[in-house]
All heavy atoms as an XYZ file, in Angstrom:
961
protein
N      46.243     63.499    112.056
C      46.145     62.824    110.779
C      46.879     63.623    109.710
O      46.936     64.841    109.766
C      44.682     62.644    110.405
C      43.953     61.784    111.400
C      43.217     62.352    112.431
C      44.021     60.407    111.312
C      42.557     61.567    113.350
C      43.362     59.608    112.226
C      42.624     60.193    113.242
O      41.985     59.405    114.151
N      47.413     62.894    108.736
C      48.215     63.549    107.716
C      48.107     62.788    106.402
O      47.425     61.766    106.319
C      49.682     63.688    108.192
O      50.382     64.533    107.299
C      50.370     62.344    108.303
N      48.810     63.266    105.388
C      48.800     62.615    104.075
C      50.233     62.331    103.646
O      51.167     62.994    104.099
C      48.111     63.498    103.019
O      48.759     64.781    103.013
C      46.633     63.687    103.332
N      50.377     61.362    102.742
C      51.696     60.943    102.291
C      51.735     60.869    100.772
O      50.735     60.562    100.132
C      52.054     59.565    102.863
C      52.083     59.543    104.360
C      50.963     59.160    105.083
C      53.212     59.937    105.050
C      50.978     59.146    106.459
C      53.240     59.924    106.433
C      52.119     59.531    107.145
N      52.907     61.147    100.228
C      53.126     61.038     98.786
C      54.261     60.053     98.539
O      55.325     60.164     99.152
C      53.489     62.397     98.191
C      53.724     62.333     96.691
C      54.150     63.672     96.122
C      54.419     63.493     94.634
N      55.312     64.480     94.113
N      54.023     59.103     97.631
C      55.022     58.111     97.261
C      55.673     58.545     95.946
O      54.981     59.000     95.033
C      54.376     56.744     97.053
C      53.937     56.053     98.316
C      52.915     56.562     99.111
C      54.539     54.870     98.717
C      52.505     55.915    100.262
C      54.141     54.214     99.873
C      53.123     54.737    100.641
O      52.735     54.100    101.778
N      56.996     58.358     95.840
C      57.690     58.706     94.598
C      58.991     57.908     94.488
O      59.431     57.277     95.449
C      57.994     60.209     94.546
O      58.880     60.565     95.588
N      59.592     57.974     93.300
C      60.934     57.449     93.067
C      61.069     55.954     93.367
O      62.041     55.529     93.985
C      61.943     58.264     93.882
C      63.336     58.164     93.332
O      63.541     57.905     92.158
N      64.311     58.359     94.201
N      60.101     55.153     92.906
C      60.183     53.707     93.089
C      61.335     53.158     92.246
O      61.439     53.455     91.057
C      58.871     53.039     92.673
C      58.841     51.515     92.724
C      59.054     51.017     94.148
C      57.530     50.993     92.163
N      62.199     52.364     92.880
C      63.351     51.776     92.180
C      63.484     50.306     92.541
O      63.262     49.920     93.688
C      64.645     52.487     92.571
C      64.751     53.912     92.107
C      66.082     54.502     92.532
C      66.184     55.961     92.120
N      67.411     56.586     92.614
N      63.886     49.517     91.546
C      64.263     48.124     91.759
C      65.768     48.042     91.520
O      66.278     48.659     90.583
C      63.530     47.194     90.792
C      62.003     47.268     90.790
C      61.429     46.301     89.760
C      61.448     46.956     92.170
N      66.469     47.279     92.328
C      67.926     47.206     92.207
C      68.368     46.470     90.943
O      69.521     46.565     90.543
C      68.544     46.538     93.442
O      68.053     45.217     93.575
N      67.451     45.749     90.306
C      67.748     45.057     89.059
C      66.476     44.927     88.234
O      65.381     44.904     88.790
C      68.367     43.665     89.305
O      68.722     43.082     88.055
C      67.407     42.737     90.035
N      66.619     44.839     86.926
C      65.473     44.612     86.038
C      65.328     43.126     85.725
O      64.305     42.693     85.209
C      65.632     45.402     84.743
N      66.385     42.351     86.037
C      66.400     40.911     85.780
C      66.827     40.193     87.059
O      67.978     40.280     87.460
C      67.344     40.575     84.630
C      66.875     41.177     83.303
C      67.912     41.021     82.203
N      68.305     39.646     81.940
C      67.646     38.795     81.150
N      66.544     39.182     80.543
N      68.080     37.565     80.959
N      65.894     39.493     87.657
C      66.133     38.780     88.906
C      66.405     37.316     88.607
O      65.563     36.633     88.021
C      64.918     38.927     89.829
C      64.936     38.153     91.139
C      66.099     38.617     92.022
C      63.617     38.314     91.863
N      67.586     36.840     89.000
C      67.907     35.424     88.816
C      67.085     34.590     89.799
O      66.746     35.055     90.883
C      69.393     35.192     89.022
C      70.242     35.973     88.004
C      71.708     35.674     88.094
N      72.104     34.361     87.612
C      72.086     33.962     86.331
N      71.661     34.776     85.411
N      72.487     32.759     85.995
N      66.784     33.346     89.412
C      65.953     32.471     90.247
C      66.551     32.226     91.632
O      65.836     31.834     92.548
C      65.742     31.129     89.557
C      64.799     31.172     88.390
C      64.642     29.768     87.848
C      63.593     29.706     86.768
N      63.367     28.319     86.334
N      67.849     32.438     91.769
C      68.513     32.249     93.062
C      68.937     33.587     93.667
O      69.657     33.609     94.657
C      69.764     31.360     92.889
O      70.621     31.975     91.912
C      69.392     29.958     92.450
N      68.492     34.681     93.067
C      68.957     36.000     93.469
C      68.062     36.725     94.451
O      67.139     36.161     95.037
N      68.367     38.004     94.594
C      67.629     38.889     95.498
C      67.644     40.281     94.895
O      68.582     40.653     94.190
C      68.317     38.891     96.862
C      67.634     39.735     97.907
C      68.264     39.601     99.291
O      68.790     38.530     99.616
O      68.221     40.594    100.029
N      66.611     41.034     95.162
C      66.587     42.431     94.739
C      66.134     43.297     95.893
O      65.600     42.802     96.878
C      65.718     42.646     93.500
C      64.200     42.448     93.579
C      63.496     43.664     94.135
C      63.680     42.168     92.199
N      66.396     44.591     95.750
C      65.957     45.556     96.749
C      64.997     46.527     96.086
O      65.261     47.030     94.998
C      67.164     46.332     97.317
O      68.077     45.396     97.893
C      66.726     47.320     98.382
N      63.873     46.746     96.733
C      62.883     47.713     96.279
C      63.011     48.933     97.185
O      63.047     48.794     98.407
C      61.457     47.130     96.379
C      60.425     48.153     95.941
C      61.341     45.844     95.566
N      63.116     50.123     96.585
C      63.169     51.343     97.392
C      62.143     52.340     96.884
O      61.830     52.372     95.691
C      64.571     51.959     97.380
O      64.906     52.409     96.095
N      61.627     53.144     97.801
C      60.633     54.162     97.460
C      60.762     55.312     98.454
O      61.082     55.106     99.621
C      59.199     53.571     97.465
C      58.771     53.120     98.854
C      58.199     54.541     96.868
N      60.543     56.528     97.965
C      60.531     57.705     98.823
C      59.099     57.966     99.288
O      58.165     57.914     98.481
C      61.039     58.935     98.067
C      62.511     58.825     97.702
O      63.226     58.021     98.324
O      62.938     59.555     96.792
N      58.946     58.250    100.564
C      57.642     58.572    101.129
C      57.760     59.932    101.817
O      58.619     60.119    102.685
C      57.165     57.503    102.138
C      55.788     57.856    102.689
C      57.154     56.124    101.495
N      56.911     60.877    101.412
C      56.940     62.232    101.968
C      55.646     62.498    102.738
O      54.551     62.199    102.252
C      57.087     63.259    100.846
C      57.124     64.691    101.349
C      57.325     65.690    100.237
C      57.434     67.100    100.797
N      57.722     68.077     99.755
N      55.787     63.081    103.921
C      54.638     63.529    104.689
C      54.238     64.887    104.122
O      54.946     65.874    104.300
C      54.998     63.629    106.173
C      53.830     64.067    107.018
O      52.862     64.640    106.544
N      53.926     63.790    108.317
N      53.110     64.939    103.425
C      52.650     66.174    102.791
C      51.669     66.947    103.658
O      51.164     67.984    103.250
C      52.009     65.866    101.422
O      50.944     64.921    101.618
C      53.032     65.302    100.450
N      51.409     66.438    104.852
C      50.469     67.112    105.748
C      51.171     68.022    106.739
O      52.373     68.270    106.658
N      50.413     68.492    107.715
C      50.945     69.438    108.696
C      51.220     68.795    110.053
O      51.624     69.484    110.994
C      49.961     70.601    108.883
O      48.711     70.096    109.326
N      51.014     67.482    110.173
C      51.254     66.777    111.437
C      52.166     65.579    111.224
O      52.185     64.981    110.153
C      49.936     66.267    112.021
C      48.999     67.359    112.405
C      47.813     66.805    113.100
N      47.060     67.912    113.664
C      45.908     67.779    114.246
N      45.352     66.599    114.340
N      45.299     68.826    114.743
N      52.880     65.215    112.296
C      53.685     63.998    112.260
C      52.735     62.822    112.054
O      51.611     62.821    112.555
C      54.435     63.838    113.584
C      55.230     62.553    113.678
C      55.889     62.411    115.035
C      56.536     61.041    115.135
N      57.051     60.792    116.474
N      53.200     61.835    111.307
C      52.345     60.682    111.080
C      53.130     59.408    110.867
O      54.317     59.431    110.550
N      52.467     58.282    111.066
C      53.024     56.970    110.800
C      52.385     56.427    109.526
O      51.182     56.598    109.315
C      52.744     55.999    111.935
C      53.623     56.240    113.149
O      54.355     57.238    113.161
O      53.560     55.428    114.081
N      53.200     55.782    108.706
C      52.721     55.151    107.481
C      53.258     53.722    107.447
O      54.406     53.481    107.847
C      53.200     55.939    106.253
C      52.792     55.364    104.919
C      51.343     55.631    104.542
O      50.480     55.731    105.441
O      51.065     55.742    103.347
N      52.439     52.792    107.008
C      52.887     51.424    106.801
C      53.025     51.237    105.297
O      52.029     51.151    104.575
C      51.917     50.392    107.407
C      52.427     48.978    107.129
C      51.762     50.623    108.905
N      54.270     51.212    104.836
C      54.565     51.045    103.411
C      54.491     49.553    103.114
O      55.180     48.750    103.745
C      55.961     51.601    103.072
C      56.285     51.384    101.611
C      56.042     53.076    103.450
N      53.641     49.177    102.150
C      53.431     47.775    101.824
C      53.893     47.490    100.399
O      53.676     48.291     99.494
C      51.950     47.423    101.972
C      51.454     47.628    103.389
C      49.982     47.335    103.539
O      49.406     46.543    102.809
N      49.365     47.989    104.508
N      54.524     46.330    100.223
C      55.025     45.893     98.925
C      54.261     44.654     98.485
O      54.204     43.659     99.220
C      56.522     45.568     99.017
C      57.164     44.948     97.779
C      57.164     45.933     96.616
C      58.577     44.472     98.092
N      53.678     44.725     97.295
C      52.916     43.615     96.727
C      53.548     43.163     95.431
O      54.165     43.959     94.720
C      51.465     44.033     96.465
C      50.700     44.268     97.733
C      50.689     45.515     98.337
C      50.014     43.234     98.356
C      50.018     45.741     99.526
C      49.334     43.443     99.545
C      49.341     44.691    100.123
O      48.672     44.894    101.307
N      53.366     41.869     95.114
C      53.846     41.304     93.849
C      52.673     40.674     93.122
O      51.805     40.044     93.736
C      54.924     40.259     94.100
N      52.667     40.837     91.795
C      51.673     40.199     90.929
C      52.426     39.476     89.821
O      53.274     40.065     89.156
C      50.724     41.233     90.340
N      52.119     38.200     89.643
C      52.761     37.387     88.604
C      51.976     37.563     87.307
O      50.793     37.239     87.239
C      52.792     35.928     89.030
C      53.589     35.726     90.279
N      54.926     35.421     90.268
C      53.243     35.836     91.591
C      55.367     35.332     91.511
N      54.370     35.581     92.328
N      52.629     38.074     86.276
C      51.930     38.441     85.047
C      51.773     37.291     84.062
O      50.814     37.262     83.292
C      52.650     39.615     84.371
C      52.806     40.866     85.232
C      53.524     41.960     84.460
C      51.453     41.353     85.737
N      52.706     36.328     84.057
C      52.667     35.229     83.085
C      52.850     33.872     83.737
O      53.443     32.972     83.149
C      53.758     35.429     82.019
C      53.600     36.750     81.296
O      52.547     37.048     80.769
N      54.651     37.555     81.300
N      52.337     33.701     84.937
C      52.526     32.444     85.655
C      51.832     31.293     84.931
O      50.771     31.457     84.331
C      51.974     32.564     87.073
O      52.201     31.359     87.776
N      52.446     30.108     85.019
C      51.872     28.906     84.424
C      50.809     28.290     85.327
O      50.092     27.391     84.920
C      52.975     27.886     84.161
C      54.013     28.365     83.170
C      55.133     27.347     83.023
C      56.226     27.910     82.156
N      57.449     28.180     82.882
N      50.739     28.745     86.552
C      49.768     28.224     87.521
C      48.901     29.367     88.032
O      49.259     30.537     87.912
C      50.472     27.528     88.705
C      51.264     26.319     88.225
C      51.363     28.490     89.461
N      47.773     29.018     88.599
C      46.884     30.038     89.156
C      47.523     30.613     90.419
O      47.945     29.871     91.306
C      45.528     29.426     89.484
C      44.505     30.453     89.868
C      43.118     29.860     90.021
O      42.845     28.818     89.414
O      42.319     30.463     90.740
N      47.613     31.923     90.465
C      48.228     32.609     91.599
C      47.254     33.654     92.131
O      46.322     34.071     91.444
C      49.514     33.338     91.159
C      50.535     32.519     90.407
C      51.370     31.630     91.296
N      52.298     32.338     92.130
C      53.621     32.292     92.002
N      54.169     31.599     91.037
N      54.390     32.942     92.834
N      47.527     34.109     93.341
C      46.748     35.214     93.895
C      46.957     36.445     93.008
O      48.001     36.605     92.384
C      47.204     35.516     95.313
N      45.958     37.311     92.960
C      46.067     38.524     92.148
C      47.225     39.393     92.619
O      47.950     39.972     91.815
C      44.748     39.296     92.224
C      44.634     40.435     91.242
C      43.228     41.006     91.168
N      42.686     41.366     92.462
C      42.782     42.565     92.998
N      43.384     43.533     92.357
N      42.259     42.816     94.180
N      47.396     39.477     93.935
C      48.505     40.210     94.547
C      48.951     39.446     95.779
O      48.125     38.879     96.482
C      48.070     41.611     94.993
C      47.597     42.508     93.905
C      47.162     43.845     94.472
O      47.984     44.646     94.850
N      45.867     44.072     94.536
N      50.263     39.469     96.039
C      50.805     38.813     97.219
C      51.633     39.828     98.001
O      52.488     40.498     97.419
C      51.715     37.645     96.815
C      51.023     36.597     95.971
C      52.004     35.604     95.350
O      53.241     35.808     95.454
O      51.536     34.640     94.744
N      51.382     39.947     99.299
C      52.177     40.840    100.152
C      53.572     40.247    100.293
O      53.733     39.095    100.687
C      51.519     40.990    101.527
C      52.239     41.896    102.525
C      52.250     43.340    102.032
C      51.580     41.801    103.885
N      54.605     41.028     99.958
C      55.988     40.546    100.010
C      56.845     41.295    101.019
O      57.988     40.921    101.249
C      56.634     40.639     98.624
C      55.998     39.708     97.618
C      56.097     38.271     98.067
C      55.318     37.330     97.205
N      55.262     35.988     97.777
N      56.322     42.344    101.611
C      57.074     43.066    102.629
C      56.337     44.308    103.065
O      55.438     44.783    102.367
N      56.705     44.796    104.239
C      56.128     46.051    104.726
C      57.057     46.653    105.764
O      57.886     45.963    106.349
C      54.721     45.835    105.309
C      54.690     44.952    106.521
C      54.783     45.495    107.794
C      54.561     43.577    106.391
C      54.750     44.675    108.913
C      54.540     42.758    107.503
C      54.629     43.300    108.761
N      56.912     47.953    105.967
C      57.708     48.648    106.979
C      56.899     49.828    107.502
O      56.361     50.605    106.727
C      59.025     49.133    106.385
C      60.005     49.662    107.430
C      61.341     50.025    106.833
C      62.124     48.765    106.556
N      63.504     49.044    106.125
N      56.832     49.947    108.821
C      56.154     51.082    109.467
C      57.185     52.169    109.718
O      58.266     51.900    110.233
C      55.516     50.637    110.776
C      54.741     51.741    111.459
C      54.165     51.265    112.790
N      53.177     52.197    113.233
C      51.873     52.063    113.051
N      51.412     51.003    112.440
N      51.035     52.973    113.481
N      56.829     53.405    109.353
C      57.747     54.525    109.537
C      56.996     55.714    110.133
O      55.806     55.891    109.895
C      58.402     54.951    108.201
C      57.343     55.224    107.138
C      59.395     53.911    107.729
C      57.889     55.856    105.879
N      57.719     56.512    110.901
C      57.186     57.770    111.440
C      57.856     58.893    110.663
O      59.079     58.896    110.499
C      57.486     57.885    112.923
N      57.040     59.831    110.167
C      57.569     60.911    109.334
C      57.042     62.255    109.828
O      55.844     62.426    110.040
C      57.186     60.719    107.847
C      57.552     59.315    107.359
C      57.855     61.770    106.985
C      57.161     59.051    105.920
N      57.960     63.209    109.984
C      57.596     64.573    110.381
C      56.984     65.309    109.185
O      57.205     64.921    108.031
C      58.847     65.324    110.857
C      59.500     64.739    112.089
C      58.632     64.855    113.321
O      57.822     65.765    113.467
N      58.793     63.904    114.242
N      56.233     66.394    109.428
C      55.672     67.172    108.322
C      56.756     67.626    107.343
O      57.841     68.042    107.764
C      55.030     68.375    109.018
C      54.751     67.910    110.403
C      55.852     66.923    110.728
N      56.498     67.491    106.068
C      57.383     67.896    104.978
C      58.687     67.093    104.908
O      59.595     67.441    104.165
C      57.686     69.393    105.035
C      57.935     69.950    103.655
O      57.336     69.526    102.669
N      58.842     70.906    103.556
N      58.792     66.025    105.671
C      59.977     65.162    105.652
C      59.774     64.038    104.643
O      58.662     63.554    104.446
C      60.212     64.570    107.041
C      61.414     63.644    107.127
C      61.579     62.997    108.503
O      60.614     62.967    109.281
O      62.683     62.511    108.773
N      60.873     63.628    103.990
C      60.852     62.498    103.070
C      61.802     61.429    103.585
O      62.928     61.738    103.977
C      61.289     62.927    101.651
O      60.390     63.932    101.176
C      61.289     61.744    100.694
N      61.348     60.182    103.591
C      62.200     59.060    103.975
C      62.226     58.054    102.828
O      61.214     57.827    102.167
C      61.691     58.378    105.242
C      61.917     59.193    106.491
C      61.635     58.384    107.733
C      61.961     59.187    108.987
N      61.668     58.423    110.212
N      63.398     57.452    102.626
C      63.531     56.388    101.641
C      63.420     55.049    102.357
O      64.157     54.787    103.311
C      64.880     56.484    100.904
O      64.954     57.754    100.254
C      65.015     55.374     99.865
N      62.496     54.247    101.889
C      62.240     52.938    102.478
C      62.820     51.881    101.546
O      62.623     51.950    100.323
C      60.716     52.695    102.615
C      60.036     53.857    103.330
C      60.428     51.364    103.291
C      60.671     54.301    104.599
N      63.521     50.898    102.096
C      64.037     49.797    101.281
C      63.493     48.477    101.822
O      63.432     48.274    103.042
C      65.577     49.759    101.274
O      66.048     49.642    102.612
C      66.150     51.012    100.654
N      63.098     47.621    100.898
C      62.563     46.311    101.246
C      63.251     45.259    100.383
O      63.216     45.358     99.155
C      61.052     46.273    101.012
C      60.228     47.229    101.860
C      58.822     47.384    101.296
C      60.156     46.716    103.294
N      63.885     44.243    100.994
C      64.530     43.195    100.213
C      63.514     42.132     99.789
O      62.555     41.851    100.509
C      65.542     42.611    101.200
C      64.906     42.816    102.539
C      64.112     44.097    102.426
N      63.744     41.547     98.614
C      62.910     40.443     98.128
C      63.838     39.382     97.555
O      64.626     39.668     96.656
C      61.920     40.895     97.028
C      61.101     39.712     96.523
C      61.009     42.003     97.532
N      63.739     38.168     98.068
C      64.497     37.043     97.526
C      63.641     36.386     96.444
O      62.412     36.328     96.567
C      64.811     36.027     98.615
C      65.768     36.540     99.654
C      66.034     35.494    100.704
C      66.991     36.037    101.752
N      67.211     35.079    102.818
N      64.291     35.880     95.421
C      63.563     35.186     94.363
C      62.731     34.043     94.941
O      61.594     33.810     94.509
C      64.521     34.671     93.296
N      63.260     33.363     95.941
C      62.524     32.243     96.540
C      61.218     32.701     97.197
O      60.299     31.901     97.376
C      63.403     31.490     97.535
C      63.815     32.306     98.732
C      64.911     31.654     99.561
O      65.873     31.125     98.989
O      64.801     31.704    100.805
N      61.122     33.989     97.545
C      59.867     34.528     98.093
C      58.765     34.583     97.040
O      57.595     34.806     97.364
C      60.080     35.939     98.657
C      61.025     35.962     99.852
O      61.182     34.913    100.515
O      61.601     37.031    100.114
N      59.134     34.400     95.768
C      58.174     34.441     94.666
C      57.756     33.040     94.217
O      57.033     32.885     93.230
C      58.775     35.206     93.481
C      59.243     36.633     93.792
C      59.974     37.219     92.591
C      58.072     37.506     94.195
N      58.199     32.017     94.939
C      57.949     30.627     94.546
C      56.508     30.200     94.825
O      55.798     30.815     95.613
C      58.908     29.710     95.297
N      56.122     29.129     94.149
C      54.846     28.466     94.426
C      55.134     26.991     94.687
O      56.169     26.461     94.284
C      53.853     28.638     93.268
C      54.213     27.883     92.013
C      53.758     26.589     91.799
C      55.021     28.458     91.042
C      54.102     25.887     90.647
C      55.366     27.769     89.890
C      54.897     26.481     89.703
O      55.253     25.794     88.580
N      54.203     26.314     95.375
C      54.363     24.893     95.672
C      53.873     24.075     94.488
O      52.725     24.180     94.079
C      53.598     24.507     96.934
C      53.758     23.061     97.272
C      52.857     22.059     97.098
C      54.925     22.446     97.834
N      53.380     20.867     97.514
C      54.655     21.077     97.973
C      56.168     22.932     98.229
C      55.580     20.181     98.496
C      57.087     22.042     98.749
C      56.785     20.678     98.876
N      54.775     23.281     93.909
C      54.436     22.413     92.786
C      54.162     21.017     93.335
O      55.077     20.329     93.789
C      55.595     22.380     91.775
C      55.237     21.622     90.511
O      54.540     20.589     90.593
O      55.664     22.062     89.426
N      52.891     20.598     93.283
C      52.503     19.302     93.845
C      53.119     18.135     93.081
O      53.451     17.108     93.676
C      50.982     19.167     93.870
C      50.330     20.096     94.861
C      48.822     19.943     94.922
O      48.286     18.978     94.319
O      48.187     20.775     95.572
N      53.267     18.267     91.767
C      53.837     17.184     90.966
C      55.310     16.948     91.308
O      55.766     15.813     91.366
C      53.699     17.489     89.472
C      52.265     17.451     88.989
C      52.167     17.805     87.525
C      50.699     17.861     87.117
N      50.511     18.463     85.814
N      56.050     18.041     91.495
C      57.470     17.922     91.824
C      57.715     17.822     93.334
O      58.820     17.544     93.771
C      58.247     19.123     91.270
C      58.214     19.231     89.764
C      59.051     20.404     89.289
O      60.243     20.486     89.585
N      58.433     21.322     88.558
N      56.678     18.111     94.113
C      56.753     18.074     95.565
C      57.838     19.014     96.103
O      58.639     18.652     96.968
C      56.984     16.639     96.063
C      56.551     16.472     97.506
O      55.599     17.098     97.953
N      57.261     15.634     98.232
N      57.868     20.242     95.530
C      58.851     21.230     95.974
C      58.404     22.631     95.582
O      57.501     22.807     94.765
C      60.229     20.939     95.387
C      60.313     21.142     93.876
C      61.735     20.921     93.382
C      61.838     21.244     91.898
N      63.204     21.150     91.408
N      59.068     23.638     96.172
C      58.834     25.036     95.819
C      59.532     25.343     94.506
O      60.668     24.914     94.297
C      59.355     25.960     96.919
C      58.535     25.890     98.171
C      58.817     25.170     99.291
C      57.299     26.550     98.414
N      57.829     25.339    100.214
C      56.882     26.192     99.699
C      56.498     27.409     97.672
C      55.698     26.659    100.267
C      55.320     27.890     98.226
C      54.933     27.510     99.511
N      58.854     26.080     93.623
C      59.392     26.390     92.298
C      59.356     27.901     92.071
O      58.318     28.537     92.256
C      58.574     25.683     91.196
C      59.023     26.116     89.813
C      58.659     24.170     91.350
N      60.499     28.437     91.656
C      60.567     29.828     91.198
C      60.544     29.759     89.677
O      61.447     29.202     89.066
C      61.850     30.536     91.670
C      61.911     31.964     91.122
C      61.929     30.541     93.187
N      59.485     30.278     89.077
C      59.363     30.184     87.622
C      59.860     31.443     86.932
O      59.871     32.518     87.524
C      57.917     29.898     87.221
C      56.942     31.000     87.563
C      55.512     30.661     87.182
O      55.287     29.886     86.234
O      54.599     31.193     87.833
N      60.279     31.276     85.679
C      60.617     32.432     84.863
C      59.306     33.151     84.582
O      58.334     32.529     84.145
C      61.309     31.999     83.576
C      62.677     31.420     83.835
C      63.445     31.094     82.572
O      63.118     31.651     81.508
O      64.367     30.272     82.663
N      59.280     34.444     84.839
C      58.017     35.181     84.796
C      58.308     36.675     84.785
O      59.426     37.112     85.048
C      57.195     34.804     86.041
C      55.748     35.257     85.993
O      55.298     35.782     84.949
O      55.049     35.081     87.007
N      57.285     37.438     84.487
C      57.306     38.885     84.694
C      56.556     39.131     86.008
O      55.431     38.660     86.164
C      56.583     39.617     83.555
C      57.232     39.448     82.202
C      58.525     40.229     82.122
O      58.585     41.384     82.472
N      59.572     39.579     81.658
N      57.190     39.838     86.938
C      56.567     40.111     88.230
C      56.467     41.621     88.409
O      57.467     42.335     88.322
C      57.367     39.484     89.389
C      56.718     39.815     90.729
C      57.479     37.972     89.202
N      55.239     42.071     88.637
C      54.994     43.498     88.871
C      54.990     43.746     90.374
O      54.245     43.106     91.112
C      53.650     43.904     88.261
C      53.294     45.360     88.497
C      52.085     45.801     87.699
C      50.837     45.063     88.068
N      49.633     45.570     87.414
N      55.866     44.669     90.821
C      55.900     45.079     92.217
C      55.151     46.391     92.367
O      55.306     47.297     91.551
C      57.344     45.241     92.700
C      58.054     43.930     92.877
C      58.952     43.483     91.926
C      57.812     43.153     93.990
C      59.601     42.271     92.076
C      58.460     41.941     94.156
C      59.352     41.492     93.193
N      54.328     46.470     93.417
C      53.518     47.653     93.683
C      53.719     48.078     95.137
O      53.815     47.217     96.006
C      52.040     47.342     93.436
C      51.749     46.901     92.015
S      50.267     45.878     91.884
C      50.858     44.328     92.508
N      53.784     49.383     95.383
C      53.909     49.888     96.747
C      52.786     50.868     97.050
O      52.293     51.566     96.173
C      55.271     50.588     97.000
C      56.414     49.607     96.935
C      55.486     51.745     96.057
N      52.406     50.895     98.321
C      51.362     51.812     98.771
C      51.007     51.515    100.216
O      51.656     50.696    100.875
N      49.962     52.166    100.702
C      49.524     51.984    102.085
C      48.630     50.763    102.253
O      48.371     50.325    103.374
C      48.786     53.233    102.566
N      48.157     50.193    101.127
C      47.343     48.980    101.151
C      47.322     48.388     99.748
O      47.764     49.029     98.789
C      45.911     49.285    101.604
O      45.211     49.955    100.575
N      46.776     47.182     99.620
C      46.709     46.551     98.299
C      45.775     47.320     97.371
O      45.983     47.339     96.159
C      46.247     45.101     98.418
O      44.949     45.039     98.973
N      44.780     47.978     97.937
C      43.834     48.744     97.121
C      44.356     50.146     96.800
O      43.801     50.825     95.939
C      42.491     48.848     97.845
N      45.409     50.557     97.490
C      45.926     51.916     97.306
C      47.384     51.911     96.860
O      48.175     52.731     97.307
C      45.775     52.700     98.603
N      47.729     50.981     95.972
C      49.098     50.943     95.452
C      49.345     52.210     94.643
O      48.568     52.559     93.763
C      49.310     49.707     94.599
N      50.415     52.913     94.965
C      50.695     54.210     94.349
C      51.606     54.101     93.126
O      51.465     54.853     92.182
C      51.369     55.132     95.372
C      50.609     55.306     96.661
C      49.420     56.185     96.483
C      48.782     56.477     97.835
N      47.474     57.038     97.727
N      52.582     53.190     93.189
C      53.585     53.084     92.139
C      53.820     51.621     91.808
O      53.611     50.746     92.649
C      54.907     53.710     92.594
C      54.863     55.174     93.011
C      56.183     55.564     93.668
C      54.588     56.059     91.822
N      54.292     51.350     90.575
C      54.581     49.971     90.215
C      55.737     49.895     89.219
O      55.964     50.829     88.464
C      53.349     49.293     89.626
C      52.808     49.963     88.384
C      51.520     49.326     87.899
O      50.599     49.137     88.691
O      51.456     49.034     86.677
N      56.464     48.784     89.293
C      57.564     48.486     88.364
C      57.590     46.979     88.165
O      57.227     46.220     89.056
C      58.906     48.950     88.904
C      59.095     50.440     88.865
C      60.536     50.782     88.558
C      60.707     52.273     88.556
N      61.058     52.826     87.312
N      58.076     46.556     86.989
C      58.096     45.137     86.652
C      59.525     44.643     86.514
O      60.398     45.348     86.022
C      57.322     44.898     85.348
O      55.967     45.354     85.530
C      57.284     43.426     84.974
N      59.742     43.401     86.953
C      61.042     42.752     86.868
C      60.861     41.418     86.126
O      59.785     40.811     86.209
C      61.658     42.535     88.264
C      60.881     41.539     89.084
C      63.103     42.119     88.190
N      61.889     40.986     85.426
C      61.891     39.668     84.785
C      62.625     38.693     85.688
O      63.764     38.959     86.085
C      62.602     39.730     83.432
O      61.924     40.584     82.549
N      61.974     37.563     85.990
C      62.643     36.493     86.721
C      63.220     35.563     85.669
O      62.505     35.064     84.809
C      61.670     35.753     87.651
C      62.388     34.624     88.388
C      61.030     36.727     88.650
N      64.548     35.345     85.728
C      65.250     34.587     84.703
C      66.043     33.427     85.329
O      66.244     33.386     86.532
C      66.196     35.491     83.877
C      65.408     36.552     83.140
C      67.246     36.132     84.762
N      66.491     32.534     84.471
C      67.238     31.332     84.874
C      68.421     31.629     85.749
O      69.143     32.481     85.731
C      67.675     30.605     83.611
C      68.112     29.183     83.818
C      67.107     28.284     84.495
O      67.073     28.248     85.712
N      66.286     27.592     83.758
C-alpha cells in the first residue's frame, strides 16, 4: 500500500466551444515506499445549468502503476458533447453555455484539485 499526491492540474483551454474538445492533465506522484496503482478519476459539475443535473458526473478515468517517488502526467480528453443533457422538449442532446468545474482525484469524495472552464457558443 502507498500514498499519492496530485498536482499541476491543467486544462488545455479556459473557453470550451460547444463543438470543441479539451484535454485535462494532472501530475500524480507516488509518495509512499511501495509501487502502487492509482485510478485517476475526472468529474464535472455544472455550476449554472438551466436544468437539474447530477452534483458530479464522472467524465473519465485512467488506471496507472507508479513506482515509489515517481511522478506521471495523466491526460484525459473531454468533448463538449460529453457535457450535454437530454432536452425532452427539443428531443435532442443539448450542450449549454455554462461554467463547468472539473475535479480530479481517486474518487468523487476525494477530489484533490479543481479548475473551471466556460462552455461558449
